[in-house]
N, C-alpha and C positions, 0 to 999 in steps of 0.2 A: 395349701396343698404342697407337700414335699416332692420335689422333682429330682430324679436321679438320671445320670448317664451311665448306662450299664449294657451288658451283653444279653442278647436274646438268641437262644440256640436254634439252629435249623440244620438241614442236612440229614443224611441217612444214618442208619445205625453204624457206628464205628467210623463214620466219615463226617465229623463235626464241621459246621460252618456257622459263624456267629454274625449277627447284625449288631452294630453299636447303635443303641436307641436312647431316646429321651422318653422316660416313662414316669408315671406316678409311682412313688415308692410302695404304695399298697397293692399295686397290680401284680399278678403272677409273672414269673420270669419270661414266659413265652406268650403272655397275654397282650392286652391292649397297650399300645404305646402312642406317644404324641407325634414323634417324628423319628425317622431313620436318618442318622447322620454319618454312617460309615459301616465298614465290614471288617471282619477278621477271619482269616482262613488259616488255622493252625496246621493244616496239612502241607502247606508250602514251606520251603526252606526259610530260615530266619532272615537271610539277607535278600529275599525276593521282594521286589517293590510292591507287589499286590497283596502281600501278606496282611497288611493293615492299610485300609484306605479311609480317609476322613474328609468330610466337607468342613474345611477349616473355618470358613466364615460362620457357618451355623454353630460349630462348636464354641467359638468365641462368644457368639450371641447368647447361647444358653448358659455358658459360664458366667457371663455378665448379669444374667437374670437370676443367678443363684443356684443353678443346678449343681448337685454334688456328684462327682464321678466316683465309681467304685474303685477299689485298689488296682485291679487289673487294667481298667480304663485309664487310670492316672499314669501307669507305666507307658501306655500307648501315647498319651498326650505329651508326656515328658520327652519321649523319643522324637516327637514331631515339633518340639520346642513351643508347645502351646501352654505349658504349665511347668512349674518347678518340679524337679525330680524328687521323689520321696527319699527321706533319709534312710540309709541302710543301718539297721541296728546291729551293734556288735554282739557277738556270741557271748552269753553270760559266762562268767568265770567258773560257775559251778558245773558247767558241762565239760570243762577241761579235764584231762587225765589227772588222777590223783598223784600224790607225792611218789609212791613206789613205782608207778608206771612211768613217771617222768625220769626217775633215776635209771630205770632199765633202758629207756630210750637214749639217755645220755651215754650210758655205758656201751650200748650197741653202736652209737655214732663214734665214740672214742675208739672202739675196737676196729671199726671199719676204716677210720681215717689213716692209721699207720699202714694198713694193708694196701691202700690205694697208692701211697707214696713210695 
């Protein structure tokens, strides 16, 4: 049985509230779960202490048993120093502006520089 640490949605319409749960990977998002190990309230400000709450000892135990956290839960665990932070991937070069757009940007910057001085 593959076990995941993931979010289960609760709350009213347009007022989300999530439980961080340990569940079988085959069960539906809001379906059966094994254990509730925390909460996440996205309606609170990012620096609020109750935005993410975790039972750290239970999280460590489930990670030790091989439970796999989802991407969003990995960010929460990394912020709580329970797991290594995921690597931030660089933006691919093909999404950068093309040559002519870069030339125009350089020309605009060069024109703006003497005007400031």
